[in-house]
C-alpha positions as CSV (number, residue, x, y, z in Angstrom):
1,M,116.8,103.3,78.1
2,T,114.1,100.5,78.4
3,H,113.1,99.9,82.3
4,V,112.4,96.2,82.5
5,L,110.1,95.2,85.5
6,A,108.9,92.0,86.8
7,I,105.4,92.0,88.3
8,V,106.1,88.7,90.5
9,N,104.2,87.3,93.7
10,Q,104.4,83.9,94.5
11,K,100.6,83.6,95.4
12,G,98.1,83.8,92.8
13,G,95.1,85.9,92.5
14,V,96.7,88.8,93.7
15,G,96.4,90.7,90.5
16,K,99.5,90.3,88.7
17,T,98.1,90.0,85.5
18,T,95.7,92.6,85.8
19,T,98.3,94.8,86.9
20,A,100.6,93.9,83.8
21,V,97.5,94.3,81.2
22,N,96.2,97.4,82.8
23,L,99.3,99.6,84.1
24,G,100.5,98.8,80.6
25,A,97.8,100.1,78.7
26,A,97.9,103.2,81.2
27,L,101.7,103.8,80.4
28,A,101.1,103.4,76.8
29,E,98.2,106.1,77.1
30,A,100.8,108.1,78.9
31,G,103.1,108.1,76.0
32,R,105.6,105.8,77.3
33,R,106.1,102.7,74.7
34,T,105.3,99.6,76.7
35,V,105.5,95.8,76.0
36,V,103.9,93.2,78.1
37,L,106.0,89.9,78.5
38,D,103.7,86.8,79.2
39,C,105.8,84.5,81.0
40,D,102.8,82.9,82.8
41,P,101.8,79.5,81.1
42,Q,98.1,80.4,81.9
43,A,98.5,83.2,79.1
44,N,95.9,85.3,80.5
45,A,97.5,88.5,79.9
46,T,97.7,87.2,76.1
47,R,94.0,86.4,76.1
48,S,93.0,89.9,77.5
49,L,95.2,91.8,74.9
50,T,94.6,89.9,71.8
51,P,91.6,87.7,72.2
52,L,91.3,87.1,68.5
53,Q,94.7,87.4,66.9
54,P,96.4,84.1,66.0
55,V,100.1,83.7,67.6
56,E,102.7,82.1,65.8
57,R,105.4,83.0,68.2
58,T,105.5,83.2,71.7
59,I,107.8,83.8,74.6
60,Y,108.4,80.1,74.8
61,D,110.1,80.1,71.5
62,V,112.4,83.1,73.0
63,L,113.3,81.2,76.1
64,V,114.0,77.7,74.8
65,D,114.8,78.3,71.2
66,G,116.3,81.6,71.3
67,V,114.0,83.1,68.8
68,A,114.6,86.9,68.9
69,I,112.1,89.2,71.0
70,A,110.9,91.2,68.1
71,D,110.0,88.5,66.0
72,A,107.4,87.2,68.7
73,M,106.1,90.7,69.4
74,V,102.5,91.6,68.8
75,Q,100.8,94.8,68.7
76,T,97.6,95.1,70.5
77,Q,94.7,97.5,70.0
78,V,96.0,99.9,72.3
79,E,98.4,102.3,70.5
80,G,101.8,102.0,71.9
81,L,101.3,99.1,73.9
82,D,102.9,95.8,72.7
83,I,103.0,92.2,73.8
84,V,105.0,89.2,73.5
85,P,102.5,86.4,73.8
86,A,102.4,82.9,76.0
87,S,100.7,79.4,75.1
88,Q,100.2,76.3,76.8
89,A,103.6,75.2,75.6
90,L,105.2,77.6,78.1
91,A,103.7,75.1,81.2
92,G,106.8,72.7,79.9
93,A,109.7,75.5,79.7
94,E,110.8,74.9,83.2
95,I,111.3,71.6,82.5
96,E,113.2,72.0,79.0
97,L,115.3,75.0,80.5
98,V,117.0,73.1,83.3
99,N,119.1,71.5,80.7
100,L,119.9,74.6,78.8
101,A,122.9,76.9,79.3
102,G,122.5,79.7,81.2
103,R,119.2,78.7,81.9
104,E,118.5,81.5,84.5
105,A,119.4,84.0,82.0
106,R,117.9,83.2,79.1
107,L,115.3,86.3,79.1
108,R,118.2,88.8,80.2
109,D,120.1,87.5,77.0
110,A,116.9,88.1,74.7
111,L,116.3,91.5,76.1
112,K,119.5,93.0,75.1
113,V,118.4,93.6,71.7
114,L,115.5,95.4,73.4
115,R,117.5,97.4,75.2
116,Q,119.7,98.5,72.5
117,T,117.1,99.4,70.1
118,G,115.5,101.3,72.8
119,D,112.3,101.1,70.8
120,H,110.4,100.7,74.2
121,D,110.5,102.7,77.1
122,I,109.3,100.4,79.6
123,A,108.7,96.5,79.7
124,L,106.6,94.4,82.4
125,I,107.1,90.9,82.8
126,D,103.8,89.3,84.0
127,C,105.1,86.1,86.1
128,P,103.6,82.8,87.1
129,P,102.4,82.2,90.4
130,S,105.5,80.5,91.7
131,L,109.2,81.1,92.3
132,G,110.4,78.5,89.8
133,L,112.8,79.1,86.6
134,L,110.4,81.3,84.7
135,S,110.2,83.9,87.6
136,V,113.7,83.5,88.1
137,N,114.4,84.5,84.3
138,A,112.1,87.2,84.7
139,L,114.0,88.5,88.1
140,V,117.8,88.3,86.5
141,A,116.5,90.3,83.5
142,A,114.8,93.0,85.5
143,D,116.0,96.3,86.6
144,G,113.0,96.1,89.3
145,V,110.1,94.4,90.6
146,I,106.4,95.4,91.2
147,V,104.8,93.2,93.7
148,P,100.9,93.3,93.6
149,V,99.7,92.8,97.3
150,Q,96.2,91.6,98.2
151,C,94.5,93.5,100.8
152,E,94.0,90.4,103.2
153,Y,96.0,89.1,105.7
154,L,97.4,85.9,104.4
155,S,99.2,88.3,101.7
156,L,101.4,89.8,104.3
157,E,102.9,86.3,105.7
158,G,104.0,85.6,102.1
159,L,105.3,89.0,101.6
160,G,108.4,88.4,103.7
161,H,109.6,85.0,102.2
162,L,109.3,86.9,98.7
163,V,111.2,89.8,99.9
164,R,113.9,87.3,101.3
165,T,113.7,85.5,97.8
166,L,114.6,89.1,96.3
167,E,117.3,89.7,98.3
168,L,118.8,86.4,97.5
169,V,118.5,86.5,93.6
170,Q,119.8,90.1,94.0
171,K,122.8,88.7,95.9
172,R,123.3,85.7,93.6
173,L,122.2,86.6,90.2
174,N,121.0,90.1,89.4
175,Q,122.9,92.6,91.8
176,D,121.1,95.7,90.0
177,L,117.5,94.4,90.8
178,E,115.8,96.6,93.5
179,L,112.3,96.6,94.7
180,T,110.2,99.2,92.5
181,G,107.2,99.0,94.8
182,L,104.5,97.3,96.7
183,L,101.4,97.4,95.1
184,M,98.0,96.9,97.3
185,T,95.2,95.5,95.3
186,M,91.5,94.3,95.7
187,F,90.8,97.2,98.2
188,D,87.6,97.0,99.8
189,P,86.7,100.0,101.4
190,R,84.0,98.5,103.2
191,T,86.2,96.5,105.3
192,N,88.7,97.2,108.3
193,L,90.9,94.7,107.0
194,S,91.6,96.1,103.8
195,S,92.9,99.7,105.7
196,Q,94.8,98.0,108.4
197,V,96.8,95.6,105.7
198,V,97.7,98.9,103.7
199,E,98.8,100.4,106.9
200,E,100.8,97.4,108.0
201,V,102.5,97.0,104.6
202,G,103.3,100.9,104.6
203,R,104.8,100.7,108.3
204,H,107.0,97.8,107.3
205,F,107.7,99.5,103.6
206,P,107.2,103.2,104.0
207,R,109.4,104.4,101.0
208,K,108.5,101.2,98.7
209,R,104.6,100.9,98.8
210,F,103.0,103.0,96.0
211,H,100.5,105.4,97.3
212,T,98.2,104.3,94.6
213,V,95.5,101.4,95.7
214,I,93.6,99.3,93.3
215,P,90.2,98.8,94.1
216,R,87.8,95.8,93.5
217,S,86.1,96.3,90.7
218,I,83.4,94.0,88.7
219,R,84.4,96.1,85.5
220,M,88.2,95.0,85.5
221,G,87.2,91.5,85.8
222,E,84.5,92.1,82.7
223,A,87.3,93.9,80.5
224,P,89.5,90.7,79.9
225,S,86.6,88.9,77.9
226,Y,86.3,91.9,75.8
227,G,89.7,91.8,74.9
228,E,90.5,95.5,76.2
229,P,92.1,96.7,79.4
230,I,90.1,98.7,82.0
231,T,91.3,101.8,80.6
232,S,89.1,101.3,77.1
233,Y,86.7,99.0,78.3
234,A,85.3,101.4,81.1
235,P,87.9,104.3,81.0
236,R,85.9,106.5,84.0
237,S,85.7,103.6,86.2
238,P,87.7,103.8,89.6
239,G,89.9,101.0,88.5
240,A,90.9,102.8,85.2
241,L,91.5,106.0,87.2
242,A,93.6,103.6,89.9
243,Y,95.8,102.2,87.3
244,R,96.4,105.9,85.4
245,A,97.5,107.2,88.8
246,L,99.6,104.2,89.1
247,A,101.5,105.0,85.8
248,G,102.1,108.3,86.6
249,E,103.4,107.3,90.1
250,L,105.8,104.7,88.4
251,I,106.6,107.4,85.8
252,G,107.5,109.6,88.7
253,R,109.9,107.1,90.3
254,L,111.5,105.7,86.9
255,D,112.5,109.5,86.1
256,A,113.9,110.3,89.4
257,P,117.5,110.8,89.4
258,N,118.0,107.9,91.8
259,G,115.1,105.9,90.4
260,Q,112.9,106.4,93.5
261,A,110.6,109.3,93.7
């Protein structure tokens, strides 16, 4: 079975792409065949994993023209990790999707073959920092949602709105959608605020917050410029260790009988 997980937050700069790239690499390292679907027009996940590789087909072709996922998939330098890349053309996809039949379910339909073949254990969808049609397509296609939450006060305010949006999508478009987990990112142990935000999220969502906390890291900021995930760029760094721990925690949740460990 292929688990499809959307990495979503309408707030920008919270670590969605960083999580998609590095969690994907850590899962592949743990033996789970993984594919990252770059649904963000900024295409940062694509540049992080395929910096020098020419791209012929992208997720835009899949969503708008109905190209098969397999025909747009590219191998990365990480063994066991593939990517369906994005390009700037994706910026116009939301407008073009409006007039297409089944516009909210285009990605779900495209992923049916991926699920049937079973070539990948996990698909991670990197979503844009908005709740437009691209993110809605990801939520309709997904089994679960990972929400990166930056360890700052303003992130708490947007979290309630996002949870209500997920409930609305679940009610109207995807009854099987579940909140897989809330991931605390950019944790700074030097500040009381970071710890307070982690505690507050844990108090409101005691069974949904991942135990793993992702630290602030200069190394993780450097890694994309070398076209590598943190697990290979700085394999012993705190960021690499954190994403490996997250991969283990996620695998435990996915493998649990009820989907939640």
